[in-house]
GUMAR-171042 format. One record per residue: x, y, z of N, C-alpha, C in turn. Coordinates in nm, 3 decimals, always signed. Layout:
BEGIN
((X; Y; Z); (X; Y; Z); (X; Y; Z));
...
END
This chain:
BEGIN
((+3.061; -16.164; -2.452); (+3.112; -16.060; -2.369); (+3.211; -15.975; -2.445));
((+3.205; -15.849; -2.422); (+3.300; -15.762; -2.492); (+3.439; -15.775; -2.433));
((+3.539; -15.752; -2.511); (+3.678; -15.757; -2.467); (+3.712; -15.633; -2.385));
((+3.804; -15.648; -2.298); (+3.843; -15.536; -2.213); (+3.936; -15.447; -2.294));
((+3.899; -15.321; -2.304); (+3.980; -15.226; -2.380); (+4.092; -15.173; -2.291));
((+4.210; -15.161; -2.349); (+4.324; -15.106; -2.276); (+4.327; -14.956; -2.292));
((+4.347; -14.887; -2.185); (+4.356; -14.742; -2.190); (+4.502; -14.699; -2.181));
((+4.533; -14.589; -2.241); (+4.669; -14.535; -2.231); (+4.768; -14.621; -2.304));
((+4.877; -14.655; -2.238); (+4.983; -14.734; -2.301); (+4.957; -14.882; -2.293));
((+4.850; -14.921; -2.235); (+4.818; -15.063; -2.229); (+4.869; -15.129; -2.103));
((+4.910; -15.055; -2.002); (+4.959; -15.113; -1.877); (+4.858; -15.089; -1.767));
((+4.846; -15.185; -1.683); (+4.761; -15.170; -1.565); (+4.850; -15.147; -1.444));
((+4.797; -15.073; -1.349); (+4.873; -15.057; -1.225); (+4.848; -15.179; -1.137));
((+4.949; -15.220; -1.073); (+4.939; -15.336; -0.984); (+4.915; -15.285; -0.843));
((+4.810; -15.329; -0.780); (+4.773; -15.283; -0.647); (+4.823; -15.376; -0.537));
((+4.929; -15.447; -0.560); (+4.985; -15.537; -0.461); (+5.117; -15.482; -0.409));
((+5.149; -15.512; -0.284); (+5.274; -15.469; -0.224); (+5.382; -15.569; -0.262));
((+5.495; -15.517; -0.304); (+5.607; -15.604; -0.340); (+5.681; -15.639; -0.210));
((+5.676; -15.764; -0.171); (+5.733; -15.810; -0.043); (+5.880; -15.847; -0.053));
((+5.936; -15.859; -0.171); (+6.073; -15.906; -0.186); (+6.174; -15.812; -0.118));
((+6.169; -15.679; -0.138); (+6.266; -15.594; -0.067); (+6.250; -15.600; +0.085));
((+6.128; -15.611; +0.132); (+6.103; -15.622; +0.276); (+6.166; -15.750; +0.332));
((+6.148; -15.859; +0.262); (+6.206; -15.987; +0.306); (+6.358; -15.981; +0.303));
((+6.416; -15.917; +0.201); (+6.562; -15.904; +0.194); (+6.617; -15.826; +0.313));
((+6.552; -15.717; +0.347); (+6.598; -15.636; +0.461); (+6.587; -15.715; +0.589));
((+6.478; -15.788; +0.609); (+6.459; -15.867; +0.730); (+6.565; -15.977; +0.742));
((+6.599; -16.042; +0.632); (+6.701; -16.147; +0.637); (+6.839; -16.088; +0.669));
((+6.869; -15.971; +0.613); (+6.998; -15.907; +0.644); (+7.004; -15.871; +0.792));
((+6.895; -15.815; +0.847); (+6.892; -15.782; +0.989); (+6.903; -15.907; +1.076));
((+6.838; -16.015; +1.036); (+6.848; -16.140; +1.111); (+6.991; -16.191; +1.115));
((+7.060; -16.183; +1.004); (+7.199; -16.229; +0.998); (+7.288; -16.140; +1.087));
((+7.263; -16.010; +1.083); (+7.343; -15.918; +1.166); (+7.323; -15.950; +1.313));
((+7.197; -15.969; +1.356); (+7.171; -16.001; +1.497); (+7.228; -16.136; +1.536));
((+7.224; -16.233; +1.447); (+7.279; -16.365; +1.479); (+7.431; -16.360; +1.495));
((+7.497; -16.274; +1.418); (+7.642; -16.263; +1.428); (+7.683; -16.185; +1.552));
((+7.609; -16.078; +1.585); (+7.650; -15.992; +1.697); (+7.602; -16.042; +1.833));
((+7.501; -16.126; +1.840); (+7.447; -16.172; +1.968); (+7.550; -16.244; +2.054));
((+7.633; -16.334; +2.001); (+7.733; -16.398; +2.087); (+7.842; -16.304; +2.136));
((+7.860; -16.191; +2.070); (+7.966; -16.098; +2.108); (+7.925; -16.008; +2.225));
((+7.796; -15.995; +2.250); (+7.748; -15.908; +2.356); (+7.764; -15.980; +2.490));
((+7.836; -15.915; +2.582); (+7.858; -15.975; +2.713); (+7.736; -15.946; +2.801));
((+7.686; -16.047; +2.871); (+7.571; -16.021; +2.960); (+7.612; -15.933; +3.077));
((+7.525; -15.839; +3.112); (+7.557; -15.749; +3.222); (+7.529; -15.818; +3.356));
((+7.598; -15.772; +3.457); (+7.584; -15.828; +3.590); (+7.496; -15.736; +3.673));
((+7.393; -15.791; +3.734); (+7.301; -15.714; +3.817); (+7.331; -15.747; +3.963));
((+7.352; -15.643; +4.041); (+7.384; -15.660; +4.182); (+7.254; -15.658; +4.262));
((+7.201; -15.774; +4.293); (+7.078; -15.785; +4.371); (+7.111; -15.795; +4.519));
((+7.025; -15.741; +4.604); (+7.053; -15.750; +4.748); (+7.041; -15.894; +4.796));
((+7.125; -15.929; +4.889); (+7.120; -16.065; +4.942); (+7.013; -16.071; +5.052));
((+6.983; -16.190; +5.095); (+6.879; -16.209; +5.196); (+6.919; -16.147; +5.328));
((+7.045; -16.153; +5.363); (+7.091; -16.097; +5.489); (+7.073; -15.946; +5.496));
((+7.097; -15.877; +5.385); (+7.081; -15.732; +5.383); (+6.934; -15.693; +5.386));
((+6.852; -15.765; +5.314); (+6.711; -15.729; +5.304); (+6.635; -15.758; +5.432));
((+6.680; -15.856; +5.510); (+6.607; -15.896; +5.630); (+6.637; -15.806; +5.749));
((+6.733; -15.718; +5.738); (+6.771; -15.633; +5.851); (+6.661; -15.531; +5.878));
((+6.607; -15.537; +5.996); (+6.501; -15.445; +6.036); (+6.562; -15.314; +6.085));
((+6.491; -15.204; +6.067); (+6.544; -15.076; +6.117); (+6.546; -15.076; +6.270));
((+6.643; -15.002; +6.324); (+6.656; -14.992; +6.470); (+6.539; -14.915; +6.530));
((+6.497; -14.813; +6.460); (+6.390; -14.727; +6.510); (+6.303; -14.686; +6.392));
((+6.171; -14.690; +6.411); (+6.077; -14.648; +6.307); (+5.998; -14.530; +6.360));
((+6.012; -14.418; +6.291); (+5.933; -14.300; +6.323); (+5.815; -14.296; +6.228));
((+5.700; -14.264; +6.280); (+5.581; -14.260; +6.196); (+5.529; -14.117; +6.190));
((+5.511; -14.068; +6.069); (+5.452; -13.936; +6.048); (+5.309; -13.958; +6.003));
((+5.215; -13.905; +6.077); (+5.073; -13.927; +6.049); (+5.014; -13.799; +5.992));
((+4.955; -13.811; +5.873); (+4.886; -13.699; +5.809); (+4.737; -13.719; +5.829));
((+4.674; -13.627; +5.899); (+4.531; -13.638; +5.927); (+4.446; -13.589; +5.811));
((+4.314; -13.601; +5.828); (+4.221; -13.558; +5.723); (+4.233; -13.410; +5.691));
((+4.261; -13.330; +5.792); (+4.273; -13.186; +5.773); (+4.419; -13.144; +5.748));
((+4.502; -13.239; +5.705); (+4.642; -13.219; +5.669); (+4.728; -13.174; +5.787));
((+4.690; -13.217; +5.907); (+4.774; -13.191; +6.025); (+4.878; -13.301; +6.037));
((+4.994; -13.264; +6.085); (+5.105; -13.359; +6.098); (+5.125; -13.397; +6.243));
((+5.151; -13.526; +6.264); (+5.184; -13.577; +6.397); (+5.304; -13.669; +6.383));
((+5.394; -13.661; +6.477); (+5.512; -13.747; +6.479); (+5.496; -13.847; +6.591));
((+5.499; -13.977; +6.554); (+5.484; -14.083; +6.652); (+5.620; -14.153; +6.668));
((+5.675; -14.143; +6.788); (+5.802; -14.204; +6.821); (+5.777; -14.301; +6.936));
((+5.785; -14.429; +6.908); (+5.750; -14.536; +7.001); (+5.605; -14.520; +7.045));
((+5.581; -14.476; +7.168); (+5.444; -14.461; +7.216); (+5.404; -14.314; +7.230));
((+5.492; -14.224; +7.196); (+5.463; -14.082; +7.213); (+5.423; -14.022; +7.079));
((+5.313; -13.948; +7.078); (+5.267; -13.879; +6.959); (+5.262; -13.730; +6.988));
((+5.323; -13.651; +6.898); (+5.323; -13.507; +6.917); (+5.290; -13.439; +6.785));
((+5.211; -13.331; +6.793); (+5.174; -13.255; +6.674); (+5.290; -13.163; +6.635));
((+5.318; -13.158; +6.506); (+5.426; -13.073; +6.455); (+5.379; -13.004; +6.328));
((+5.455; -12.903; +6.287); (+5.426; -12.834; +6.161); (+5.523; -12.883; +6.054));
((+5.493; -12.850; +5.930); (+5.579; -12.894; +5.819); (+5.716; -12.828; +5.828));
((+5.723; -12.706; +5.876); (+5.850; -12.635; +5.887); (+5.942; -12.699; +5.990));
((+5.887; -12.748; +6.099); (+5.970; -12.807; +6.205); (+5.981; -12.959; +6.191));
((+5.926; -13.015; +6.084); (+5.927; -13.161; +6.066); (+6.068; -13.216; +6.055));
((+6.149; -13.157; +5.969); (+6.284; -13.209; +5.946); (+6.368; -13.206; +6.074));
((+6.358; -13.098; +6.146); (+6.436; -13.086; +6.269); (+6.388; -13.186; +6.375));
((+6.257; -13.206; +6.385); (+6.203; -13.300; +6.484); (+6.243; -13.443; +6.450));
((+6.243; -13.478; +6.321); (+6.283; -13.614; +6.279); (+6.431; -13.635; +6.306));
((+6.512; -13.535; +6.276); (+6.656; -13.548; +6.301); (+6.685; -13.566; +6.450));
((+6.614; -13.493; +6.535); (+6.634; -13.508; +6.679); (+6.590; -13.645; +6.727));
((+6.480; -13.696; +6.672); (+6.431; -13.828; +6.713); (+6.522; -13.940; +6.664));
((+6.590; -13.918; +6.552); (+6.678; -14.021; +6.496); (+6.818; -14.016; +6.555));
((+6.848; -13.919; +6.634); (+6.983; -13.904; +6.690); (+7.018; -14.027; +6.774));
((+7.135; -14.083; +6.747); (+7.183; -14.196; +6.825); (+7.143; -14.332; +6.770));
((+7.069; -14.338; +6.662); (+7.033; -14.468; +6.605); (+7.113; -14.490; +6.477));
((+7.149; -14.615; +6.452); (+7.230; -14.648; +6.336); (+7.148; -14.668; +6.210));
((+7.031; -14.728; +6.222); (+6.952; -14.767; +6.106); (+6.809; -14.714; +6.121));
((+6.789; -14.582; +6.116); (+6.654; -14.529; +6.137); (+6.570; -14.535; +6.010));
((+6.439; -14.536; +6.026); (+6.347; -14.534; +5.912); (+6.229; -14.445; +5.947));
((+6.172; -14.382; +5.846); (+6.056; -14.295; +5.864); (+5.945; -14.349; +5.775));
((+5.827; -14.364; +5.833); (+5.710; -14.413; +5.760); (+5.604; -14.305; +5.762));
((+5.550; -14.273; +5.645); (+5.446; -14.172; +5.634); (+5.312; -14.245; +5.621));
((+5.221; -14.217; +5.715); (+5.086; -14.274; +5.712); (+4.989; -14.159; +5.690));
((+4.910; -14.168; +5.584); (+4.818; -14.060; +5.552); (+4.676; -14.114; +5.539));
((+4.581; -14.029; +5.573); (+4.441; -14.062; +5.555); (+4.412; -14.068; +5.405));
((+4.316; -14.150; +5.365); (+4.289; -14.167; +5.222); (+4.230; -14.042; +5.158));
((+4.178; -13.950; +5.237); (+4.120; -13.828; +5.181); (+4.223; -13.716; +5.164));
((+4.347; -13.737; +5.210); (+4.451; -13.636; +5.199); (+4.501; -13.632; +5.054));
((+4.526; -13.512; +5.004); (+4.577; -13.497; +4.868); (+4.717; -13.557; +4.857));
((+4.742; -13.616; +4.743); (+4.873; -13.677; +4.717); (+4.982; -13.572; +4.720));
((+4.950; -13.451; +4.681); (+5.046; -13.341; +4.680); (+5.101; -13.316; +4.820));
((+5.018; -13.329; +4.921); (+5.061; -13.307; +5.059); (+5.159; -13.416; +5.103));
((+5.131; -13.539; +5.065); (+5.221; -13.651; +5.099); (+5.356; -13.631; +5.032));
((+5.355; -13.589; +4.907); (+5.480; -13.567; +4.834); (+5.557; -13.450; +4.896));
((+5.487; -13.349; +4.941); (+5.552; -13.235; +5.006); (+5.624; -13.279; +5.134));
((+5.561; -13.368; +5.210); (+5.624; -13.419; +5.333); (+5.746; -13.504; +5.298));
((+5.733; -13.590; +5.197); (+5.847; -13.672; +5.154); (+5.962; -13.584; +5.106));
((+5.930; -13.480; +5.030); (+6.033; -13.390; +4.979); (+6.104; -13.318; +5.093));
((+6.030; -13.275; +5.192); (+6.089; -13.208; +5.308); (+6.187; -13.301; +5.379));
((+6.148; -13.426; +5.396); (+6.236; -13.522; +5.465); (+6.360; -13.552; +5.382));
((+6.344; -13.570; +5.253); (+6.460; -13.603; +5.170); (+6.556; -13.486; +5.158));
((+6.504; -13.364; +5.155); (+6.592; -13.247; +5.152); (+6.669; -13.232; +5.283));
((+6.612; -13.281; +5.392); (+6.679; -13.275; +5.522); (+6.783; -13.386; +5.538));
((+6.788; -13.479; +5.443); (+6.889; -13.585; +5.447); (+6.842; -13.714; +5.510));
((+6.712; -13.731; +5.527); (+6.659; -13.856; +5.582); (+6.666; -13.960; +5.471));
((+6.739; -14.070; +5.494); (+6.766; -14.166; +5.388); (+6.651; -14.263; +5.364));
((+6.594; -14.317; +5.468); (+6.490; -14.420; +5.453); (+6.353; -14.361; +5.481));
((+6.280; -14.330; +5.374); (+6.144; -14.277; +5.385); (+6.053; -14.373; +5.311));
((+5.948; -14.417; +5.378); (+5.854; -14.510; +5.315); (+5.711; -14.466; +5.337));
((+5.620; -14.530; +5.267); (+5.477; -14.503; +5.281); (+5.409; -14.622; +5.343));
((+5.316; -14.596; +5.433); (+5.241; -14.703; +5.497); (+5.121; -14.737; +5.411));
((+5.091; -14.866; +5.402); (+4.977; -14.909; +5.324); (+4.861; -14.951; +5.414));
((+4.875; -14.930; +5.543); (+4.770; -14.964; +5.637); (+4.682; -14.842; +5.660));
((+4.560; -14.867; +5.700); (+4.467; -14.760; +5.728); (+4.508; -14.687; +5.855));
((+4.498; -14.556; +5.853); (+4.528; -14.475; +5.971); (+4.402; -14.464; +6.055));
((+4.411; -14.492; +6.186); (+4.289; -14.487; +6.269); (+4.242; -14.343; +6.289));
END
């Protein structure tokens, strides 16, 4: 077999990655994290207690969005058709005198999400604090 001839200055390029600097950096970072970890104080998370979470709302108003994007306000057993412009005022009147009111939006599955968000935005701009979405099917 013929001998391998050297080209140029007689050096070959090495196609391997030098891992030593990488390992040095990783060890320095490991030491830094090991030193600083005991110094970090754990944060305190304020979770709701069972007593607060179990409190049911005094009154639940239901806003029903129909297939044709019509709005209805259901208060106890009474259902009345309303427009988006008069929604905030009607909800405020229905919530008058209650301490812990809640509003639930029930929409047909064919209604655009944009319409549901528009109703939620209208209620939140009017100052309604508890607005939720119903996950049950609307009849």
